C-alpha positions as CSV (number, residue, x, y, z in Angstrom):
1,X,0.0,0.0,0.0
2,X,1.1,3.6,-0.6
3,X,0.0,7.0,0.7
4,X,0.7,8.6,-2.7
5,X,-1.9,10.8,-4.4
6,X,-2.1,10.6,-8.2
7,X,-3.4,13.8,-9.8
8,X,-4.8,13.4,-13.3
9,X,-3.9,16.9,-14.6
10,X,-5.9,18.0,-17.7
11,X,-4.0,20.1,-20.3
12,X,-5.0,22.5,-23.0
13,X,-6.5,21.3,-26.3
14,X,-5.1,24.5,-27.8
15,X,-2.4,26.6,-26.2
16,X,-4.4,29.8,-26.4
17,X,-7.3,28.3,-24.5
18,X,-5.9,28.9,-21.0
19,X,-9.4,29.6,-19.7
20,X,-10.3,26.0,-20.1
21,X,-8.1,24.9,-17.2
22,X,-9.8,25.5,-13.7
23,X,-7.8,27.3,-11.0
24,X,-7.8,24.2,-8.8
25,X,-5.6,22.4,-11.2
26,X,-2.8,24.7,-10.2
27,X,-3.4,23.8,-6.6
28,X,-3.0,20.1,-7.4
29,X,0.2,20.8,-9.3
30,X,1.6,22.4,-6.2
31,X,1.0,19.1,-4.3
32,X,3.1,17.0,-6.7
33,X,6.7,15.9,-6.3
34,X,7.1,14.3,-9.8
35,X,5.4,14.1,-13.1
36,X,4.8,11.3,-15.6
37,X,4.0,13.0,-18.9
38,X,3.4,12.1,-22.6
39,X,5.7,14.9,-23.8
40,X,8.1,16.5,-21.3
41,X,8.8,19.6,-23.3
42,X,5.2,20.6,-23.8
43,X,4.2,19.6,-20.3
44,X,6.9,21.8,-18.8
45,X,5.7,24.7,-20.9
46,X,2.1,24.0,-19.9
47,X,2.9,24.0,-16.2
48,X,4.8,27.2,-16.4
49,X,1.8,28.8,-18.0
50,X,-0.3,27.7,-15.1
51,X,2.2,28.6,-12.4
52,X,4.8,31.1,-13.5
53,X,6.8,30.8,-10.3
54,X,7.2,27.0,-10.6
55,X,10.8,25.8,-10.3
56,X,10.5,23.2,-13.0
57,X,13.9,21.6,-12.5
58,X,13.1,20.8,-8.8
59,X,10.7,18.0,-9.9
60,X,11.3,14.5,-11.2
61,X,10.2,14.0,-14.8
62,X,9.4,10.7,-16.5
63,X,8.1,10.3,-20.1
64,X,5.2,7.9,-20.5
65,X,5.5,6.9,-24.2
66,X,3.3,3.8,-24.3
67,X,3.7,3.1,-20.6
68,X,6.2,0.3,-21.3
69,X,7.2,-2.1,-18.5
70,X,10.2,0.1,-17.7
71,X,8.1,3.2,-17.1
72,X,5.6,1.2,-15.0
73,X,8.5,0.0,-12.8
74,X,9.7,3.6,-12.3
75,X,6.1,4.5,-11.4
76,X,6.0,1.7,-8.8
77,X,9.3,3.0,-7.3
78,X,7.8,6.5,-6.9
79,X,4.7,5.0,-5.3
80,X,6.8,3.1,-2.9
81,X,8.4,6.4,-1.8
82,X,4.9,7.8,-1.1
83,X,5.4,10.7,-3.4
84,X,2.5,12.6,-5.0
85,X,2.5,12.2,-8.8
86,X,1.0,14.3,-11.6
87,X,0.1,12.5,-14.8
88,X,-0.3,14.8,-17.9
89,X,-1.4,13.9,-21.4
90,X,-0.3,15.7,-24.5
91,X,-3.8,17.3,-24.8
92,X,-7.0,16.8,-22.9
93,X,-7.5,14.4,-20.0
94,X,-5.1,11.7,-18.8
95,X,-6.4,8.2,-19.2
96,X,-8.8,9.0,-22.0
97,X,-7.4,7.8,-25.3
98,X,-4.0,8.2,-23.6
99,X,-1.2,5.8,-22.5
100,X,-1.4,7.2,-18.9
101,X,-4.3,4.8,-18.3
102,X,-1.8,1.9,-17.7
103,X,-0.1,3.9,-14.9
104,X,-3.4,4.8,-13.4
105,X,-4.2,1.0,-13.3
106,X,-0.9,0.4,-11.5
107,X,-1.9,3.2,-9.0
108,X,-5.2,1.5,-8.3
109,X,-3.6,-1.9,-7.7
110,X,-1.1,-0.2,-5.3
111,X,-4.0,1.4,-3.3
112,X,-3.0,5.0,-4.2
113,X,-5.6,7.8,-4.1
114,X,-6.4,8.7,-7.7
115,X,-7.7,12.3,-8.1
116,X,-9.3,13.1,-11.5
117,X,-9.4,16.8,-12.2
118,X,-11.9,18.7,-14.4
119,X,-10.6,19.9,-17.8
120,X,-11.3,19.8,-21.6
121,X,-11.9,16.5,-23.3
122,X,-12.2,16.8,-27.1
123,X,-14.2,13.6,-27.2
124,X,-16.9,14.9,-24.8
125,X,-16.9,18.4,-26.3
126,X,-17.5,16.9,-29.8
127,X,-20.3,14.7,-28.5
128,X,-21.9,17.5,-26.6
129,X,-22.0,19.7,-29.7
130,X,-23.0,17.0,-32.1
131,X,-26.7,16.8,-31.2
132,X,-26.4,13.0,-31.3
133,X,-27.2,10.4,-28.6
134,X,-25.2,11.3,-25.5
135,X,-26.7,8.5,-23.5
136,X,-25.4,5.7,-25.7
137,X,-22.1,6.3,-27.4
138,X,-18.9,4.5,-28.1
139,X,-15.4,5.8,-28.6
140,X,-13.5,3.7,-31.2
141,X,-10.1,5.4,-31.3
142,X,-8.4,5.1,-34.7
143,X,-10.0,3.2,-37.6
144,X,-7.8,0.9,-39.7
145,X,-5.4,2.6,-42.2
146,X,-6.0,0.1,-45.0
147,X,-8.8,1.3,-47.2
148,X,-10.7,-2.0,-47.5
149,X,-10.5,-2.6,-43.7
150,X,-11.5,1.0,-43.0
151,X,-14.5,0.7,-45.3
152,X,-15.6,-2.5,-43.6
153,X,-15.1,-0.9,-40.1
154,X,-17.3,2.1,-41.1
155,X,-20.0,-0.2,-42.4
156,X,-19.9,-2.3,-39.3
157,X,-20.1,0.8,-37.0
158,X,-23.0,2.2,-39.0
159,X,-24.9,-1.0,-38.7
160,X,-24.2,-1.1,-35.0
161,X,-25.2,2.6,-34.6
162,X,-28.6,1.9,-36.3
163,X,-29.2,-1.3,-34.4
164,X,-28.3,0.2,-30.9
165,X,-29.2,3.8,-31.5
166,X,-25.6,4.6,-30.6
167,X,-23.3,7.5,-31.5
168,X,-20.0,6.3,-32.9
169,X,-17.0,8.5,-32.1
170,X,-13.4,8.2,-33.6
171,X,-10.3,10.1,-34.4
172,X,-7.6,10.1,-37.1
173,X,-4.0,11.3,-37.4
174,X,-4.4,15.0,-38.6
175,X,-2.5,14.5,-41.8
176,X,-4.9,11.7,-42.9
177,X,-8.1,13.5,-42.1
178,X,-9.0,14.4,-45.7
179,X,-8.5,10.8,-46.8
180,X,-10.8,9.6,-44.0
181,X,-13.5,12.0,-44.9
182,X,-13.4,10.9,-48.5
183,X,-13.9,7.3,-47.4
184,X,-16.7,8.2,-45.0
185,X,-18.6,10.1,-47.7
186,X,-18.2,7.1,-50.1
187,X,-19.2,4.5,-47.5
188,X,-21.9,5.7,-45.2
189,X,-25.6,6.0,-46.0
190,X,-26.7,9.4,-47.4
191,X,-29.0,10.0,-44.4
192,X,-26.5,9.1,-41.7
193,X,-25.6,12.2,-39.7
194,X,-21.9,13.1,-39.4
195,X,-20.4,15.6,-37.0
196,X,-17.0,17.1,-37.7
197,X,-15.5,18.8,-34.7
198,X,-12.2,20.5,-35.6
199,X,-9.8,22.7,-33.6
200,X,-11.9,22.5,-30.4
201,X,-11.4,25.4,-28.0
202,X,-9.2,27.2,-30.6
203,X,-10.1,30.5,-32.3
204,X,-10.6,28.4,-35.5
205,X,-13.0,26.0,-33.8
206,X,-15.4,24.3,-36.3
207,X,-18.2,22.0,-35.2
208,X,-21.0,21.0,-37.7
209,X,-23.4,18.1,-38.0
210,X,-24.9,17.3,-41.4
211,X,-26.1,14.3,-43.3
212,X,-23.6,12.5,-45.5
213,X,-25.5,13.8,-48.6
214,X,-25.2,17.4,-47.3
215,X,-21.5,17.1,-46.5
216,X,-20.9,15.9,-50.1
217,X,-22.0,19.4,-51.3
218,X,-19.2,21.1,-49.5
219,X,-16.3,19.1,-48.1
220,X,-14.1,21.0,-45.5
221,X,-10.3,20.9,-45.7
222,X,-9.2,19.2,-42.5
223,X,-5.6,18.6,-43.3
224,X,-3.4,18.8,-40.2
225,X,-6.2,19.9,-38.0
226,X,-7.1,18.0,-34.8
227,X,-10.6,16.5,-35.4
228,X,-13.1,14.4,-33.6
229,X,-15.6,12.5,-35.8
230,X,-19.1,11.4,-34.6
231,X,-21.8,9.8,-36.6
232,X,-25.2,8.2,-36.0
233,X,-27.1,6.1,-38.4
């Protein structure tokens, strides 16, 4: 058992959206002795924005990557020292579509107190704004890269959405967004509703829900923009 507290520290979706991080997150940062982060450079910059007086180099830093066995062992060592730990994703909330979930699982097994903190989640923001079913939804992560497999996955998800009245949510690597949209428009039923939520919390934020047939009339350029896709058949 350990007396460590694990603070799940939400980060900006866009660096200009500082207002999306509640003040009590900074209070939690002050309680930490070390940080396990997806990207140390951006995490350091983020924390200095929250707390300008923070002496960044006074803290231990560990990079999560995919939470490999070596990282989990380091995490266990810190837990054994009863230190308070902050976990930070590259964007959004730790543990949600994020490798930090494996460390959180280790913390639960060790009996640590896990403290989730309020902050922006692109998945939930997109779902909220989509106008689709928020009582039954499924986050599917990334779809297959192979075109044939991707087409099959979309058809399967659409059938499931119709059968279960479920909203299907997924993401793509930003530089492949346009190819994904092209496949979606070729594959899904014309009356299926598709929400495209791009650049959430940024000045260029774009969230629209239209049927597939409506999207075909004017296809947005989503190249290298962070996007959450939702659809409901």
